[in-house]
C-alpha positions in Angstrom: 13.2 -11.0 61.7 13.8 -8.5 64.3 14.9 -4.9 63.1 17.9 -5.3 65.3 19.1 -8.4 63.6 18.7 -7.0 60.2 20.5 -3.9 61.1 23.3 -6.2 62.9 23.3 -8.0 59.2 23.8 -5.0 57.0 26.5 -4.1 59.3 28.2 -7.5 58.9 28.0 -7.8 55.2 26.7 -5.8 52.3 27.3 -8.2 49.8 26.0 -11.8 48.8 28.0 -13.8 46.8 25.8 -16.4 44.5 25.2 -19.6 46.3 27.9 -22.1 45.1 25.4 -24.9 43.8 23.6 -22.2 41.9 26.7 -20.8 40.4 27.7 -24.3 38.9 24.6 -24.7 37.3 23.8 -21.1 36.4 23.0 -20.5 32.6 25.9 -17.5 32.4 29.1 -18.3 34.1 31.5 -16.1 32.0 32.5 -13.1 34.0 34.1 -11.5 31.0 30.4 -11.2 29.3 30.6 -7.4 29.9 33.6 -6.7 28.1 32.8 -9.1 25.2 29.3 -7.1 24.8 30.7 -3.7 25.1 33.6 -4.8 22.4 30.9 -5.5 20.0 27.5 -4.4 21.1 25.8 -5.1 17.8 27.3 -8.4 17.7 25.9 -9.3 21.0 22.4 -8.5 20.2 22.7 -10.1 17.2 23.6 -13.2 18.6 20.4 -13.5 20.8 18.1 -12.3 17.8 19.8 -15.2 16.1 18.3 -17.5 18.5 14.6 -16.4 17.3 13.1 -17.4 14.2 12.7 -14.8 11.4 11.1 -15.0 8.2 13.5 -12.5 6.9 16.8 -11.7 8.4 17.9 -8.2 8.9 20.0 -5.9 6.8 21.4 -4.1 9.6 21.4 -4.8 13.7 21.0 -0.7 14.5 20.1 2.6 13.2 20.8 4.8 15.7 19.9 8.2 15.5 19.3 9.5 19.3 17.0 9.4 20.7 15.6 6.9 18.3 16.9 3.5 17.7 15.8 1.1 14.7 16.6 -2.6 15.4 17.3 -5.5 13.2 16.0 -3.4 10.2 14.8 -5.2 7.1 14.1 -8.2 9.3 10.6 -9.7 9.2 9.3 -11.6 12.5 6.2 -13.0 14.2 6.1 -12.3 18.5 3.2 -15.4 18.5 4.9 -17.5 16.0 8.5 -17.2 18.6 6.4 -17.8 21.6 4.3 -20.9 20.4 5.1 -22.5 17.1 9.1 -22.8 17.4 8.3 -24.4 20.7 5.7 -27.0 19.3 8.4 -30.1 18.0 10.7 -30.0 21.2 8.1 -28.6 24.1 4.7 -28.8 22.5 3.4 -31.4 25.5 4.8 -29.3 28.0 2.8 -27.2 30.1 3.1 -23.4 28.9 0.6 -21.7 31.3 -0.8 -22.9 35.1 -3.7 -20.5 35.7 -5.2 -20.4 39.0 -8.2 -18.1 40.1 -9.2 -16.5 43.2 -11.9 -18.9 44.1 -9.6 -21.7 43.7 -10.2 -23.0 40.2 -7.5 -24.3 38.1 -6.7 -24.5 34.1 -3.5 -25.8 32.5 -2.6 -25.4 28.8 0.5 -27.0 27.1 2.1 -25.3 24.4 0.3 -27.3 21.8 -3.3 -26.6 23.4 -2.3 -22.4 23.8 -1.2 -22.2 20.5 -4.3 -24.1 19.4 -6.3 -21.4 21.4 -4.3 -18.5 20.3 -4.8 -19.6 16.3 -8.5 -19.9 16.7 -8.8 -16.4 18.4 -6.5 -14.8 15.6 -9.1 -16.1 13.2 -11.9 -15.0 15.3 -10.0 -11.3 15.0 -9.7 -11.8 11.1 -13.7 -12.8 11.1 -14.1 -9.5 12.7 -12.0 -7.8 9.9 -9.1 -6.8 12.2 -5.7 -6.8 9.8 -2.1 -6.0 10.3 -1.9 -2.2 12.0 -5.0 -2.5 13.6 -5.7 -1.3 17.3 -7.2 -3.9 19.6 -7.5 -2.7 23.5 -7.9 -5.6 26.0 -9.5 -4.7 29.3 -9.3 -7.8 31.2 -8.5 -9.7 34.4 -5.4 -12.0 34.7 -7.3 -14.9 32.6 -6.1 -17.2 30.5 -7.9 -15.5 27.6 -6.0 -11.9 28.2 -3.1 -14.1 27.0 -4.4 -15.5 24.4 -5.9 -12.0 23.2 -2.1 -10.6 23.3 -0.6 -13.4 21.1 -3.5 -13.2 18.7 -3.1 -9.6 18.1 0.7 -10.4 17.7 -0.4 -13.1 15.3 -2.4 -11.4 13.1 0.1 -8.2 12.8 -2.3 -6.2 15.2 -1.4 -3.6 17.8 -2.9 -4.4 21.1 -3.2 -2.0 24.1 -3.9 -3.5 27.8 -5.7 -1.4 30.1 -5.2 -2.7 33.6 -8.9 -4.0 34.6 -8.7 -2.0 38.0 -9.2 1.4 35.7 -12.2 3.4 35.5 -14.3 3.9 32.3 -13.2 7.3 32.0 -9.6 5.9 31.7 -10.5 3.1 29.5 -12.5 5.7 27.2 -9.3 7.8 27.0 -7.1 5.0 26.0 -9.5 3.6 23.4 -9.9 6.8 21.5 -6.2 7.9 21.5 -5.1 4.5 20.0 -8.2 4.6 17.9 -9.1 1.0 18.7 -11.7 -1.0 16.1 -12.0 -4.0 19.0 -12.2 -4.2 22.5 -11.9 -7.6 24.5 -13.3 -7.7 28.0 -14.9 -9.9 30.4 -18.1 -10.0 32.6 -16.4 -9.5 35.8 -12.9 -10.2 37.4 -12.2 -11.0 41.2 -10.6 -9.1 43.7 -10.7 -10.2 47.7 -14.0 -12.1 47.4 -16.2 -9.6 44.8 -16.4 -9.4 41.2 -15.1 -6.5 39.3 -17.9 -5.6 36.7 -15.7 -4.9 33.7 -18.5 -5.5 30.9 -20.5 -2.7 32.6 -17.5 -0.6 32.9 -16.7 -1.3 29.5 -20.0 -0.4 28.2 -19.8 3.2 29.9 -16.6 3.7 28.2 -17.4 2.4 24.9 -20.9 5.0 24.7 -18.0 7.5 24.1 -15.8 5.3 21.8 -17.0 6.1 17.6 -14.1 4.0 16.6 -15.1 0.6 18.2 -17.0 -1.7 16.0 -17.0 -4.8 17.9 -16.9 -6.1 21.7 -15.4 -9.7 22.8 -16.8 -10.7 26.0 -15.7 -13.5 28.2 -17.9 -15.4 30.4 -16.5 -15.6 33.9 -19.1 -17.4 36.1 -21.8 -19.1 34.2 -24.7 -18.9 31.7 -26.8 -17.2 34.2 -24.8 -14.2 32.8 -26.6 -14.4 29.7 -30.0 -13.8 31.5 -28.2 -11.5 34.0 -30.6 -8.4 33.3 -28.0 -5.7 34.8 -25.7 -7.4 31.7 -26.5 -5.7 28.5 -25.2 -7.2 24.8 -25.7 -5.1 22.5 -26.9 -6.8 19.2 -24.3 -6.6 16.3 -21.6 -5.1 18.4 -20.9 -7.4 21.5 -19.9 -11.0 20.9 -19.5 -13.8 23.5 -16.2 -15.1 23.2 -17.1 -18.8 23.6 -19.6 -18.3 21.0 -17.0 -17.4 18.3 -14.3 -19.9 19.7 -16.5 -22.4 18.8 -16.5 -22.2 15.1 -13.0 -21.0 15.0 -10.4 -23.0 13.1 -7.3 -24.1 15.5 -5.0 -23.3 12.2 -4.0 -19.6 11.7 -0.6 -18.7 9.7 1.4 -16.3 11.7 1.8 -13.0 9.7 5.2 -12.1 9.8 5.9 -8.1 10.0 8.7 -5.9 10.0 11.0 -5.6 12.9 10.0 -1.9 13.7 6.1 -2.8 13.5 4.4 -1.8 16.3 3.7 -4.9 18.6 1.7 -2.7 21.1 1.2 0.6 23.0 0.9 0.4 26.6 -0.3 3.8 28.4 1.6 5.2 31.7 -0.8 6.0 34.7 -1.4 9.7 33.7 -1.2 10.7 37.4 0.9 13.9 36.0 -1.2 14.7 32.8 -2.8 12.9 30.2 -1.7 9.4 29.8 1.1 9.1 27.5 1.1 5.8 24.8 4.5 4.0 24.9 5.2 2.0 21.8 7.0 -0.8 21.5 7.9 -2.5 18.1 8.5 -6.2 17.4 11.9 -7.4 16.7 14.4 -5.5 18.8 11.6 -5.6 21.9 11.3 -9.1 21.9 14.9 -10.1 21.5 15.8 -8.1 24.9 12.8 -9.6 26.5 14.3 -13.2 25.4 17.7 -12.3 26.5 16.8 -10.9 30.0 14.6 -13.6 30.7 16.7 -16.2 29.7 20.1 -14.9 31.5 18.3 -12.7 34.7 15.9 -15.5 35.7 18.3 -18.0 34.9 15.7 -20.0 33.2 15.7 -23.8 33.0 13.5 -26.1 31.1 12.0 -27.4 34.4 11.5 -24.2 36.0 7.7 -23.1 37.1 8.0 -19.6 36.8 5.8 -16.9 38.5 6.0 -13.0 37.7 3.2 -11.8 40.3 2.5 -8.7 37.7 -0.6 -7.8 36.2 -1.0 -7.9 32.5 -2.1 -4.4 32.8 1.7 -3.2 33.2 4.4 -3.4 31.4 5.8 -6.1 33.7 3.2 -8.4 32.6 4.0 -7.8 28.8 7.3 -8.6 29.0 7.7 -10.6 32.1 4.3 -12.6 32.2 4.0 -13.0 28.4 6.4 -12.7 25.5 9.6 -13.2 27.5 9.1 -16.7 29.2 6.9 -17.9 26.5 9.7 -16.8 24.3 12.1 -19.0 26.5 9.6 -22.2 26.5 8.7 -21.6 30.0 5.9 -22.7 32.2 4.5 -19.9 33.2 2.3 -19.5 36.5 -0.5 -16.8 36.5 -3.0 -16.3 39.6 -6.0 -13.9 39.3 -6.7 -12.1 42.4 -5.3 -10.6 46.1 -2.3 -12.1 47.7 -4.4 -11.8 51.3 -7.4 -13.8 50.1 -8.9 -16.0 51.6 -5.9 -15.5 53.8 -2.4 -13.7 54.0 -0.6 -17.1 52.9 -2.3 -17.4 49.4 1.2 -16.8 47.7 2.9 -19.3 49.8 0.3 -21.6 49.4 0.7 -21.3 45.5 4.3 -21.6 45.7 4.0 -25.0 47.8 1.3 -26.7 45.5 2.7 -26.1 42.0 6.7 -26.1 43.1 7.0 -22.3 41.8 11.0 -22.3 41.3 11.4 -18.9 40.2 9.4 -16.1 41.8 9.3 -12.0 40.7 7.4 -9.6 42.5 7.1 -5.8 43.8 8.9 -4.3 47.1 5.2 -3.1 48.0 4.1 -6.5 48.3 7.5 -7.8 50.6 6.9 -5.1 52.7 3.2 -6.1 53.2 4.4 -9.8 53.5 6.6 -8.4 56.4 3.6 -7.2 58.5 2.0 -10.3 57.7 4.7 -12.0 59.4 7.3 -14.7 59.1 5.2 -17.5 60.3 2.7 -17.5 57.4 5.9 -18.6 54.9 7.4 -20.7 57.6 3.8 -22.6 57.5 4.6 -23.5 53.8 7.1 -25.9 52.1 8.9 -23.6 49.6 12.0 -25.4 49.0 10.9 -26.0 45.4 12.1 -21.9 45.0 15.6 -21.2 43.5 15.6 -17.5 42.6 13.9 -14.7 43.6 13.3 -11.3 41.8 12.3 -7.6 42.7 10.5 -5.1 40.3 8.9 -1.8 40.4 10.6 0.6 42.7 13.7 0.4 44.8 13.6 -2.3 47.5 14.9 -1.2 50.8 17.7 -3.2 52.4 15.5 -4.1 55.3 12.8 -6.0 52.8 15.6 -7.3 50.6 16.9 -9.3 53.7 13.7 -10.6 55.0 12.7 -11.8 51.4 16.2 -13.3 51.4 15.7 -14.9 54.4 12.5 -15.9 55.0 11.1 -16.4 51.4 14.7 -17.7 49.4 15.5 -19.8 52.8 19.1 -18.1 52.5 19.5 -20.4 49.3 18.1 -18.1 46.8 19.8 -15.1 44.7 17.8 -12.0 44.7 17.7 -10.2 41.4 16.7 -6.8 41.9 15.8 -5.3 38.6 15.5 -1.6 37.4 13.9 -0.6 34.4 10.7 1.0 33.1 7.5 1.0 30.7 9.8 3.3 28.5 12.4 0.6 28.0 10.2 -2.7 27.8 12.8 -4.5 29.4 15.4 -4.8 32.2 18.5 -2.7 31.9 20.0 -2.9 35.5 20.2 -6.0 37.1 22.6 -9.0 38.8 23.3 -12.1 36.7 22.6 -14.6 39.2 25.4 -16.7 38.6 28.1 -14.3 38.8 27.2 -11.4 40.4 27.4 -10.7 44.2 24.1 -9.0 45.2 23.9 -6.1 47.5 20.5 -5.3 49.3 18.9 -2.1 47.9 21.2 -2.0 45.0 20.4 -3.4 41.6 24.2 -3.7 41.1 25.2 -3.2 37.3 23.5 -2.8 34.0 22.7 -6.1 31.7 25.6 -6.8 29.3 24.9 -5.1 26.0 23.4 -1.9 28.0 25.4 1.2 28.8 23.8 2.8 31.6 24.7 6.5 32.2 23.3 9.6 34.1 23.0 12.7 32.0 21.9 16.5 32.6 19.1 18.4 30.5 22.4 19.2 28.0 23.4 15.4 27.5 26.5 15.8 29.7 
């Protein structure tokens, strides 16, 4: 679409009503939901929490001593159980993950198969003396084993800290030492634009200055040749091959139910303005809001194939690749690699082949897609798409309009979401079945969220 066409459209209309067909089938159709949530905020969030499995129900929904909040006080819950076990009776044979690697290999796991993998790795962690409250750092590419590692940590009550696979040895070292982690989980390498990123070598450099690390678990990426690769070292007693540990692990591991306020994970800010700061998210309140926002913002249905393009090294990867969609019982698409490899239509090719229905990506990516041209998406059948999302930064109206027209075919609502690492889940967003969307605007707060702008004195 040419710039003058976009300008004309922006002048003509600033709002887009939800498509009639979408509105009829949307998960939330009650336009009074904001008032209902505001009239009983604790009851609203308790209603969402009650849809999850708890070993012990909470005594109080909220303890609020600004700026500190404690949610579902006294409750006992396990995030891994809620992402896996509670679906087995009804969705055991449904696909949980579809993974595609940059070179083109594809792996698929049902909820039952993913549950077995997570249980096995949870037993591996136990064999490495990981117990409730221990810190485990995950430094991996976006592969199935990274999701397994996160859910296995949650299963045994350990606190995971995922470090983006593109970070340096120094960044990894600082995060390991700050967390006082006892185990590092990594891979021999990751793929990026046809080249291998040497994660194990970077890990070795970092761990040399990390006295708390007792074990390093390594996922082999290429082939058995890695074992003979004289540039890849495995330190005896410390380093372990993932596949060797998994070979003898039991596929049954009862989840450890923890206090609602038990730490689920820490995630470090980038450190661009000083020392990286570890953000803490606890279990009960975090999982409840991930579940609620995923269900309503993305209007998730049982037959959806949901794809958030975020890496698990970022909070979007935690909340809207792993915990939110799996708590909802969704089929989650994962892709490890660049959007422009081997060609600039890789994303549209993935959507066409895997019949992706919900697509969540960043404005930076959308602006790159615009530069690459509308002919690329036009060359693919993306009629499976029914909802688009934006995350990570404000989306400019021109990019919003291009996205809605060229990717969504003028039929998909665009949910422009605002939140941050510190909040853990979406705070401001359209509800796609009932909110008229506006290019460049995240519209209004999610029901049950009170959004205000305050000065430094709290006014």
